C-alpha angles and dihedrals in degrees: 000000000000118000119201113209134185119275114282134192115252111193092318095315124130104243123200098194144352114214137190127197121193116322130017118225091258093051091047092051090052093051101036127039095203116048133150123210120211118191131176133177115199147157110252115242094247090054092048091054094045096042095241111149097217119135135206131203129209124186122188124192114206132182103235099214096051103022087233115157108228100169140023127182132181138182121185148066115333091005093148093057095044100044095043092078093043093052092050090051095054096049 
């Protein structure tokens, strides 16, 4: 499941989309006792090369015992294109 949401501000950045795939962190904590959360905030490559100071955020929710990804979330430029492949992979 991918949920498209309205644009949101991310630390002053102009964000095109915020996307959610599968479980939220709260849902994952209810279903699995042992999860790890991986988050990263970065400047997309095209922005680095062009000098645009726009950031993106990716958050991955993983079941610790099996390393199974049960949730993926992204906010930032081109989020729909990037997360589409990730969401298909975690189905």
